[in-house]
C-alpha positions as CSV (number, residue, x, y, z in Angstrom):
1,M,113.4,124.4,87.3
2,F,113.1,124.8,91.2
3,E,109.5,125.6,90.8
4,N,108.5,122.3,89.2
5,D,110.7,120.4,91.9
6,S,108.8,122.2,94.7
7,R,105.4,121.6,93.2
8,S,106.3,117.9,92.7
9,S,107.3,117.8,96.5
10,L,104.2,119.5,97.5
11,R,102.1,117.0,95.7
12,K,103.8,114.1,97.4
13,W,103.2,115.7,100.8
14,I,99.6,116.1,100.0
15,F,99.2,112.7,98.7
16,A,101.0,111.3,102.0
17,A,98.7,113.5,104.1
18,L,95.7,112.3,102.3
19,L,96.8,108.6,102.7
20,A,97.5,109.1,106.4
21,A,94.1,110.5,106.8
22,A,92.6,107.5,105.0
23,G,94.8,105.1,107.3
24,V,93.2,107.0,110.4
25,L,89.7,106.9,109.3
26,L,89.7,103.2,108.0
27,S,91.6,101.7,110.9
28,P,88.8,100.7,113.1
29,V,87.3,99.0,110.1
30,F,90.2,96.9,108.9
31,S,91.9,95.7,112.1
32,F,92.1,92.6,114.3
33,P,93.5,91.5,117.5
34,L,97.1,89.9,117.4
35,G,98.3,89.1,120.7
36,V,98.9,92.1,122.9
37,T,98.3,94.4,120.0
38,R,95.9,95.2,117.0
39,A,96.9,94.5,113.4
40,F,96.1,97.3,110.9
41,P,96.9,95.5,107.5
42,L,95.6,98.8,105.5
43,Q,98.4,100.7,107.4
44,H,100.9,98.5,105.6
45,M,99.4,98.7,102.2
46,I,99.3,102.5,102.5
47,N,102.9,102.4,103.5
48,I,103.9,100.4,100.5
49,F,101.9,102.6,98.1
50,L,103.7,105.6,99.5
51,A,107.1,104.0,99.4
52,V,106.7,102.9,95.9
53,L,105.0,106.1,94.4
54,C,106.6,108.8,96.4
55,G,109.6,107.5,98.2
56,T,110.4,106.2,101.7
57,R,110.7,109.5,103.4
58,Y,106.8,110.1,102.6
59,G,105.9,106.7,103.6
60,V,107.7,106.9,106.9
61,S,106.3,110.4,107.7
62,A,102.8,109.3,106.9
63,A,103.2,106.2,109.0
64,F,104.3,108.2,112.0
65,T,101.6,110.8,111.5
66,T,99.0,108.0,111.4
67,S,100.4,106.4,114.7
68,V,100.4,109.6,116.4
69,I,96.8,110.4,115.5
70,R,95.6,106.9,116.3
71,N,97.4,107.0,119.8
72,I,95.8,110.4,120.4
73,I,92.3,109.3,119.7
74,G,92.9,106.0,121.7
75,S,92.6,103.6,118.8
76,G,96.2,102.6,118.6
77,S,99.0,101.4,121.0
78,L,102.6,102.1,121.5
79,L,103.3,99.2,119.3
80,A,101.8,101.2,116.4
81,F,105.0,103.1,116.0
82,P,107.4,100.3,115.2
83,G,104.9,98.2,113.5
84,S,103.7,101.1,110.9
85,M,107.3,102.5,110.3
86,I,109.3,99.4,110.3
87,G,106.8,96.9,109.3
């Protein structure tokens, strides 16, 4: 019983990590300037997919991971955190 639960959870985390990686890799392609920040519509689509398919915990975790990585590599701003996790 618990083994199946842990496998399902692991699969969800792996799916969230793959979509977070896709969000980082595709963010320079699908972005546009919007005032003082840049908008990444693909990130919002990824968040919606994860929230519907896996749950909100996985969606917020992937959004936070994507925002951290984008800020580390210099393609994001501090507004990426509230924009991706709340938006």
